[in-house]
NUTOR-339399 format. One record per residue: residue number from 1; residue in three letters; z, y, x of N, C-alpha, C in turn. Coordinates in nm, 2 decimals, always signed. Atoms other than C-alpha are relative to their C-alpha. Layout:
N
atom nr = NUM; rest = ALA; n_w = Z; n_v = Y; n_u = X; ca_w = Z; ca_v = Y; ca_u = X; c_w = Z; c_v = Y; c_u = X
...
//
This chain:
95
atom nr = 1; rest = MET; n_w = -0.06; n_v = +0.03; n_u = +0.10; ca_w = -2.34; ca_v = -0.56; ca_u = +0.54; c_w = +0.08; c_v = -0.12; c_u = -0.03
atom nr = 2; rest = PRO; n_w = -0.03; n_v = +0.15; n_u = +0.03; ca_w = -2.15; ca_v = -0.92; ca_u = +0.48; c_w = -0.04; c_v = -0.02; c_u = -0.11
atom nr = 3; rest = ALA; n_w = +0.01; n_v = +0.06; n_u = +0.14; ca_w = -2.26; ca_v = -1.11; ca_u = +0.19; c_w = +0.14; c_v = +0.00; c_u = -0.06
atom nr = 4; rest = PRO; n_w = -0.13; n_v = -0.01; n_u = +0.05; ca_w = -2.02; ca_v = -1.06; ca_u = -0.10; c_w = +0.04; c_v = -0.15; c_u = -0.03
atom nr = 5; rest = PHE; n_w = -0.09; n_v = +0.14; n_u = +0.03; ca_w = -1.76; ca_v = -1.38; ca_u = -0.19; c_w = -0.07; c_v = +0.00; c_u = -0.11
atom nr = 6; rest = PRO; n_w = +0.07; n_v = +0.06; n_u = +0.15; ca_w = -1.87; ca_v = -1.55; ca_u = -0.49; c_w = +0.11; c_v = +0.06; c_u = -0.08
atom nr = 7; rest = PRO; n_w = -0.06; n_v = -0.04; n_u = +0.08; ca_w = -1.68; ca_v = -1.46; ca_u = -0.78; c_w = +0.13; c_v = -0.11; c_u = -0.06
atom nr = 8; rest = LYS; n_w = -0.11; n_v = +0.11; n_u = +0.03; ca_w = -1.49; ca_v = -1.76; ca_u = -0.81; c_w = +0.10; c_v = -0.01; c_u = +0.11
atom nr = 9; rest = PHE; n_w = -0.04; n_v = -0.02; n_u = -0.10; ca_w = -1.37; ca_v = -1.73; ca_u = -0.46; c_w = +0.09; c_v = +0.12; c_u = -0.01
atom nr = 10; rest = ARG; n_w = -0.08; n_v = -0.12; n_u = +0.05; ca_w = -1.25; ca_v = -1.38; ca_u = -0.57; c_w = +0.12; c_v = -0.01; c_u = -0.09
atom nr = 11; rest = ARG; n_w = -0.09; n_v = +0.00; n_u = +0.11; ca_w = -1.07; ca_v = -1.48; ca_u = -0.88; c_w = +0.12; c_v = -0.09; c_u = +0.05
atom nr = 12; rest = ARG; n_w = -0.08; n_v = +0.12; n_u = -0.09; ca_w = -0.87; ca_v = -1.80; ca_u = -0.66; c_w = +0.11; c_v = +0.11; c_u = +0.11
atom nr = 13; rest = ALA; n_w = -0.09; n_v = -0.10; n_u = -0.08; ca_w = -0.76; ca_v = -1.50; ca_u = -0.42; c_w = +0.09; c_v = +0.06; c_u = -0.06
atom nr = 14; rest = VAL; n_w = -0.08; n_v = -0.10; n_u = +0.07; ca_w = -0.64; ca_v = -1.27; ca_u = -0.68; c_w = +0.10; c_v = -0.10; c_u = -0.04
atom nr = 15; rest = GLU; n_w = -0.14; n_v = +0.10; n_u = +0.02; ca_w = -0.45; ca_v = -1.59; ca_u = -0.81; c_w = +0.10; c_v = -0.01; c_u = +0.10
atom nr = 16; rest = LEU; n_w = -0.07; n_v = +0.00; n_u = -0.08; ca_w = -0.30; ca_v = -1.66; ca_u = -0.51; c_w = +0.10; c_v = +0.14; c_u = +0.02
atom nr = 17; rest = PHE; n_w = -0.07; n_v = -0.16; n_u = -0.03; ca_w = -0.18; ca_v = -1.27; ca_u = -0.43; c_w = +0.09; c_v = +0.01; c_u = -0.12
atom nr = 18; rest = ARG; n_w = -0.11; n_v = -0.06; n_u = +0.16; ca_w = -0.02; ca_v = -1.24; ca_u = -0.80; c_w = +0.11; c_v = -0.11; c_u = -0.03
atom nr = 19; rest = GLU; n_w = -0.12; n_v = +0.09; n_u = +0.00; ca_w = +0.18; ca_v = -1.59; ca_u = -0.72; c_w = +0.11; c_v = +0.07; c_u = +0.11
atom nr = 20; rest = ARG; n_w = -0.11; n_v = -0.10; n_u = -0.12; ca_w = +0.37; ca_v = -1.37; ca_u = -0.43; c_w = +0.06; c_v = -0.12; c_u = +0.05
atom nr = 21; rest = ALA; n_w = -0.07; n_v = +0.12; n_u = -0.08; ca_w = +0.45; ca_v = -1.69; ca_u = -0.32; c_w = +0.01; c_v = -0.03; c_u = +0.18
atom nr = 22; rest = ARG; n_w = +0.04; n_v = +0.01; n_u = -0.12; ca_w = +0.32; ca_v = -1.65; ca_u = +0.03; c_w = -0.01; c_v = +0.15; c_u = +0.03
atom nr = 23; rest = PRO; n_w = +0.06; n_v = -0.13; n_u = -0.02; ca_w = +0.27; ca_v = -1.30; ca_u = +0.19; c_w = -0.10; c_v = +0.04; c_u = +0.03
atom nr = 24; rest = VAL; n_w = +0.15; n_v = -0.09; n_u = +0.01; ca_w = -0.02; ca_v = -1.11; ca_u = +0.14; c_w = -0.10; c_v = -0.01; c_u = +0.15
atom nr = 25; rest = SER; n_w = +0.13; n_v = -0.01; n_u = -0.15; ca_w = -0.13; ca_v = -1.10; ca_u = +0.55; c_w = +0.00; c_v = -0.16; c_u = +0.00
atom nr = 26; rest = GLN; n_w = +0.01; n_v = +0.12; n_u = -0.06; ca_w = -0.06; ca_v = -1.48; ca_u = +0.56; c_w = -0.14; c_v = -0.05; c_u = -0.11
atom nr = 27; rest = ILE; n_w = +0.11; n_v = +0.07; n_u = +0.08; ca_w = -0.30; ca_v = -1.56; ca_u = +0.21; c_w = -0.15; c_v = +0.07; c_u = +0.05
atom nr = 28; rest = ALA; n_w = +0.14; n_v = -0.06; n_u = -0.05; ca_w = -0.56; ca_v = -1.30; ca_u = +0.34; c_w = -0.04; c_v = -0.05; c_u = +0.16
atom nr = 29; rest = ALA; n_w = +0.02; n_v = +0.04; n_u = -0.13; ca_w = -0.54; ca_v = -1.45; ca_u = +0.69; c_w = -0.09; c_v = -0.19; c_u = -0.02
atom nr = 30; rest = GLU; n_w = +0.06; n_v = +0.14; n_u = +0.05; ca_w = -0.63; ca_v = -1.80; ca_u = +0.53; c_w = -0.09; c_v = +0.00; c_u = -0.07
atom nr = 31; rest = LEU; n_w = +0.13; n_v = -0.02; n_u = +0.08; ca_w = -0.89; ca_v = -1.70; ca_u = +0.32; c_w = -0.12; c_v = +0.06; c_u = +0.11
atom nr = 32; rest = GLY; n_w = +0.08; n_v = -0.10; n_u = -0.14; ca_w = -1.04; ca_v = -1.49; ca_u = +0.63; c_w = -0.09; c_v = +0.12; c_u = -0.06
atom nr = 33; rest = ILE; n_w = +0.02; n_v = -0.12; n_u = +0.03; ca_w = -1.05; ca_v = -1.17; ca_u = +0.48; c_w = +0.10; c_v = +0.09; c_u = +0.05
atom nr = 34; rest = SER; n_w = -0.13; n_v = -0.09; n_u = -0.02; ca_w = -0.83; ca_v = -0.86; ca_u = +0.53; c_w = +0.06; c_v = +0.03; c_u = -0.12
atom nr = 35; rest = GLU; n_w = -0.16; n_v = -0.06; n_u = +0.16; ca_w = -0.52; ca_v = -0.74; ca_u = +0.32; c_w = -0.07; c_v = +0.09; c_u = -0.05
atom nr = 36; rest = SER; n_w = +0.03; n_v = -0.15; n_u = +0.08; ca_w = -0.69; ca_v = -0.41; ca_u = +0.23; c_w = -0.09; c_v = -0.05; c_u = -0.12
atom nr = 37; rest = CYS; n_w = +0.05; n_v = +0.08; n_u = +0.06; ca_w = -0.96; ca_v = -0.67; ca_u = +0.11; c_w = +0.03; c_v = -0.01; c_u = -0.14
atom nr = 38; rest = LEU; n_w = -0.08; n_v = +0.08; n_u = +0.08; ca_w = -0.76; ca_v = -0.87; ca_u = -0.10; c_w = +0.08; c_v = +0.08; c_u = -0.08
atom nr = 39; rest = ARG; n_w = -0.08; n_v = -0.10; n_u = +0.09; ca_w = -0.55; ca_v = -0.59; ca_u = -0.25; c_w = -0.10; c_v = +0.08; c_u = -0.10
atom nr = 40; rest = ARG; n_w = +0.11; n_v = -0.08; n_u = +0.05; ca_w = -0.87; ca_v = -0.37; ca_u = -0.34; c_w = -0.07; c_v = -0.11; c_u = -0.12
atom nr = 41; rest = TRP; n_w = +0.02; n_v = +0.09; n_u = +0.10; ca_w = -0.98; ca_v = -0.73; ca_u = -0.53; c_w = +0.11; c_v = +0.00; c_u = -0.12
atom nr = 42; rest = ALA; n_w = -0.11; n_v = +0.03; n_u = +0.09; ca_w = -0.66; ca_v = -0.75; ca_u = -0.68; c_w = +0.04; c_v = +0.14; c_u = -0.10
atom nr = 43; rest = ALA; n_w = -0.02; n_v = -0.10; n_u = +0.07; ca_w = -0.62; ca_v = -0.37; ca_u = -0.80; c_w = -0.15; c_v = +0.01; c_u = -0.13
atom nr = 44; rest = GLN; n_w = +0.12; n_v = -0.01; n_u = +0.10; ca_w = -1.04; ca_v = -0.40; ca_u = -0.95; c_w = +0.04; c_v = -0.07; c_u = -0.10
atom nr = 45; rest = ASP; n_w = -0.02; n_v = +0.12; n_u = +0.10; ca_w = -0.88; ca_v = -0.72; ca_u = -1.15; c_w = +0.10; c_v = +0.04; c_u = -0.08
atom nr = 46; rest = ASP; n_w = -0.12; n_v = -0.07; n_u = +0.05; ca_w = -0.59; ca_v = -0.48; ca_u = -1.29; c_w = -0.10; c_v = +0.08; c_u = -0.09
atom nr = 47; rest = VAL; n_w = +0.06; n_v = -0.10; n_u = +0.09; ca_w = -0.87; ca_v = -0.25; ca_u = -1.41; c_w = -0.08; c_v = -0.08; c_u = -0.07
atom nr = 48; rest = ASP; n_w = +0.11; n_v = +0.09; n_u = +0.07; ca_w = -1.11; ca_v = -0.52; ca_u = -1.53; c_w = +0.06; c_v = -0.10; c_u = -0.12
atom nr = 49; rest = THR; n_w = -0.07; n_v = +0.02; n_u = +0.12; ca_w = -0.82; ca_v = -0.66; ca_u = -1.70; c_w = +0.05; c_v = +0.07; c_u = -0.11
atom nr = 50; rest = GLY; n_w = -0.06; n_v = -0.06; n_u = +0.13; ca_w = -0.69; ca_v = -0.38; ca_u = -1.91; c_w = +0.08; c_v = +0.07; c_u = +0.08
atom nr = 51; rest = ARG; n_w = -0.12; n_v = +0.00; n_u = -0.04; ca_w = -0.37; ca_v = -0.37; ca_u = -1.70; c_w = +0.03; c_v = +0.16; c_u = +0.03
atom nr = 52; rest = ILE; n_w = -0.02; n_v = -0.14; n_u = -0.01; ca_w = -0.45; ca_v = +0.00; ca_u = -1.57; c_w = -0.12; c_v = +0.06; c_u = -0.03
atom nr = 53; rest = GLU; n_w = +0.08; n_v = -0.05; n_u = +0.01; ca_w = -0.68; ca_v = +0.25; ca_u = -1.63; c_w = -0.12; c_v = +0.04; c_u = +0.15
atom nr = 54; rest = GLY; n_w = +0.11; n_v = +0.02; n_u = -0.10; ca_w = -1.03; ca_v = +0.27; ca_u = -1.43; c_w = -0.16; c_v = +0.00; c_u = -0.01
atom nr = 55; rest = VAL; n_w = +0.08; n_v = +0.03; n_u = +0.07; ca_w = -1.38; ca_v = +0.23; ca_u = -1.44; c_w = -0.01; c_v = -0.19; c_u = +0.10
atom nr = 56; rest = SER; n_w = -0.02; n_v = +0.11; n_u = +0.03; ca_w = -1.42; ca_v = -0.16; ca_u = -1.50; c_w = -0.15; c_v = -0.03; c_u = +0.12
atom nr = 57; rest = SER; n_w = +0.13; n_v = +0.03; n_u = -0.07; ca_w = -1.68; ca_v = -0.36; ca_u = -1.24; c_w = -0.10; c_v = -0.01; c_u = -0.12
atom nr = 58; rest = ASP; n_w = +0.12; n_v = +0.00; n_u = +0.09; ca_w = -1.92; ca_v = -0.39; ca_u = -1.57; c_w = -0.04; c_v = +0.12; c_u = +0.01
atom nr = 59; rest = GLU; n_w = +0.04; n_v = -0.17; n_u = +0.06; ca_w = -1.90; ca_v = +0.00; ca_u = -1.62; c_w = -0.09; c_v = +0.04; c_u = +0.17
atom nr = 60; rest = ARG; n_w = +0.05; n_v = -0.02; n_u = -0.17; ca_w = -1.97; ca_v = -0.01; ca_u = -1.20; c_w = -0.12; c_v = -0.03; c_u = +0.05
atom nr = 61; rest = GLY; n_w = +0.12; n_v = +0.07; n_u = -0.02; ca_w = -2.26; ca_v = -0.21; ca_u = -1.23; c_w = -0.10; c_v = +0.09; c_u = -0.11
atom nr = 62; rest = GLU; n_w = +0.07; n_v = -0.07; n_u = +0.11; ca_w = -2.39; ca_v = +0.00; ca_u = -1.53; c_w = -0.03; c_v = +0.11; c_u = +0.07
atom nr = 63; rest = LEU; n_w = +0.00; n_v = -0.14; n_u = -0.07; ca_w = -2.36; ca_v = +0.32; ca_u = -1.33; c_w = -0.07; c_v = -0.01; c_u = +0.15
atom nr = 64; rest = ALA; n_w = +0.09; n_v = +0.04; n_u = -0.13; ca_w = -2.54; ca_v = +0.18; ca_u = -1.01; c_w = -0.16; c_v = +0.01; c_u = -0.11
atom nr = 65; rest = GLN; n_w = +0.13; n_v = +0.06; n_u = +0.06; ca_w = -2.81; ca_v = +0.01; ca_u = -1.26; c_w = -0.10; c_v = +0.19; c_u = -0.01
atom nr = 66; rest = LEU; n_w = +0.05; n_v = -0.17; n_u = +0.04; ca_w = -2.86; ca_v = +0.42; ca_u = -1.41; c_w = +0.01; c_v = +0.08; c_u = +0.12
atom nr = 67; rest = ARG; n_w = +0.03; n_v = -0.06; n_u = -0.10; ca_w = -2.84; ca_v = +0.57; ca_u = -1.10; c_w = -0.14; c_v = -0.05; c_u = +0.09
atom nr = 68; rest = ARG; n_w = +0.14; n_v = +0.04; n_u = -0.10; ca_w = -3.17; ca_v = +0.37; ca_u = -0.93; c_w = -0.08; c_v = +0.03; c_u = -0.14
atom nr = 69; rest = ALA; n_w = +0.15; n_v = +0.00; n_u = +0.07; ca_w = -3.35; ca_v = +0.40; ca_u = -1.26; c_w = -0.02; c_v = +0.18; c_u = -0.03
atom nr = 70; rest = LYS; n_w = +0.03; n_v = -0.17; n_u = +0.04; ca_w = -3.30; ca_v = +0.81; ca_u = -1.26; c_w = -0.06; c_v = +0.03; c_u = +0.14
atom nr = 71; rest = ARG; n_w = +0.11; n_v = -0.03; n_u = -0.17; ca_w = -3.40; ca_v = +0.81; ca_u = -0.87; c_w = -0.16; c_v = -0.03; c_u = -0.02
atom nr = 72; rest = ARG; n_w = +0.14; n_v = +0.02; n_u = +0.05; ca_w = -3.70; ca_v = +0.64; ca_u = -1.00; c_w = -0.09; c_v = +0.08; c_u = -0.06
atom nr = 73; rest = LEU; n_w = +0.04; n_v = -0.09; n_u = +0.05; ca_w = -3.75; ca_v = +0.88; ca_u = -1.24; c_w = -0.02; c_v = +0.11; c_u = +0.02
atom nr = 74; rest = GLU; n_w = +0.02; n_v = -0.15; n_u = -0.08; ca_w = -3.70; ca_v = +1.20; ca_u = -1.05; c_w = -0.12; c_v = -0.02; c_u = +0.10
atom nr = 75; rest = MET; n_w = +0.07; n_v = +0.04; n_u = -0.13; ca_w = -3.94; ca_v = +1.00; ca_u = -0.81; c_w = -0.18; c_v = +0.02; c_u = -0.10
atom nr = 76; rest = GLU; n_w = +0.11; n_v = +0.00; n_u = +0.08; ca_w = -4.20; ca_v = +0.97; ca_u = -1.10; c_w = -0.04; c_v = +0.13; c_u = -0.04
atom nr = 77; rest = ASN; n_w = -0.01; n_v = -0.11; n_u = +0.05; ca_w = -4.13; ca_v = +1.32; ca_u = -1.23; c_w = -0.05; c_v = +0.07; c_u = +0.14
atom nr = 78; rest = GLU; n_w = +0.03; n_v = -0.10; n_u = -0.12; ca_w = -4.21; ca_v = +1.48; ca_u = -0.88; c_w = -0.17; c_v = -0.03; c_u = +0.01
atom nr = 79; rest = ILE; n_w = +0.11; n_v = +0.00; n_u = -0.03; ca_w = -4.52; ca_v = +1.27; ca_u = -0.83; c_w = -0.13; c_v = +0.03; c_u = -0.11
atom nr = 80; rest = LEU; n_w = +0.08; n_v = -0.04; n_u = +0.14; ca_w = -4.66; ca_v = +1.37; ca_u = -1.21; c_w = -0.03; c_v = +0.16; c_u = +0.01
atom nr = 81; rest = LYS; n_w = -0.01; n_v = -0.14; n_u = -0.02; ca_w = -4.57; ca_v = +1.76; ca_u = -1.09; c_w = -0.12; c_v = +0.01; c_u = +0.11
atom nr = 82; rest = ARG; n_w = +0.13; n_v = +0.02; n_u = -0.09; ca_w = -4.80; ca_v = +1.71; ca_u = -0.76; c_w = -0.14; c_v = +0.00; c_u = -0.09
atom nr = 83; rest = ALA; n_w = +0.12; n_v = +0.01; n_u = +0.04; ca_w = -5.08; ca_v = +1.59; ca_u = -0.95; c_w = -0.03; c_v = +0.08; c_u = -0.06
atom nr = 84; rest = ALA; n_w = -0.01; n_v = -0.07; n_u = +0.05; ca_w = -5.03; ca_v = +1.82; ca_u = -1.22; c_w = -0.05; c_v = +0.11; c_u = +0.05
atom nr = 85; rest = ALA; n_w = +0.01; n_v = -0.13; n_u = -0.12; ca_w = -5.06; ca_v = +2.12; ca_u = -0.95; c_w = -0.18; c_v = -0.07; c_u = +0.04
atom nr = 86; rest = TYR; n_w = +0.12; n_v = +0.05; n_u = -0.11; ca_w = -5.36; ca_v = +1.93; ca_u = -0.75; c_w = -0.10; c_v = +0.04; c_u = -0.11
atom nr = 87; rest = PHE; n_w = +0.09; n_v = +0.02; n_u = +0.06; ca_w = -5.56; ca_v = +1.86; ca_u = -1.03; c_w = -0.04; c_v = +0.15; c_u = -0.09
atom nr = 88; rest = ALA; n_w = +0.00; n_v = -0.16; n_u = +0.06; ca_w = -5.47; ca_v = +2.25; ca_u = -1.18; c_w = -0.06; c_v = +0.05; c_u = +0.11
atom nr = 89; rest = ARG; n_w = +0.08; n_v = -0.09; n_u = -0.14; ca_w = -5.61; ca_v = +2.35; ca_u = -0.80; c_w = -0.11; c_v = +0.00; c_u = -0.06
atom nr = 90; rest = GLU; n_w = +0.14; n_v = +0.03; n_u = +0.04; ca_w = -5.91; ca_v = +2.15; ca_u = -0.88; c_w = -0.08; c_v = +0.06; c_u = -0.08
atom nr = 91; rest = ASN; n_w = +0.13; n_v = -0.07; n_u = +0.10; ca_w = -6.03; ca_v = +2.30; ca_u = -1.20; c_w = -0.01; c_v = +0.20; c_u = +0.03
atom nr = 92; rest = ILE; n_w = +0.05; n_v = -0.18; n_u = +0.01; ca_w = -5.97; ca_v = +2.70; ca_u = -1.09; c_w = -0.15; c_v = -0.05; c_u = +0.11
atom nr = 93; rest = LEU; n_w = +0.07; n_v = -0.01; n_u = -0.07; ca_w = -6.15; ca_v = +2.58; ca_u = -0.76; c_w = -0.19; c_v = -0.02; c_u = -0.02
atom nr = 94; rest = THR; n_w = +0.08; n_v = +0.05; n_u = +0.07; ca_w = -6.44; ca_v = +2.42; ca_u = -0.97; c_w = -0.08; c_v = +0.11; c_u = -0.13
atom nr = 95; rest = LYS; n_w = +0.02; n_v = -0.10; n_u = +0.11; ca_w = -6.52; ca_v = +2.73; ca_u = -1.22; c_w = -0.08; c_v = +0.07; c_u = +0.10
//
């Protein structure tokens, strides 16, 4: 996966896209990105600024963070279940 472009670069690309002074294909080629990438950035900017409904970049980041935390907690829970089963088995065998 390629390294993400810096936010400042993305903002400037979206500004150029919104000016409509040149075709999208030309702007994308000059910036070294695909047209679909530029259009996706513009659509995400519309969501982030409230022009259209959708999941904002901040919400998307929060969702990713919550999903990571959920995965970690599920793994910890599984480890605790296995430990409890192991110690329960040990108690039965030692009596």
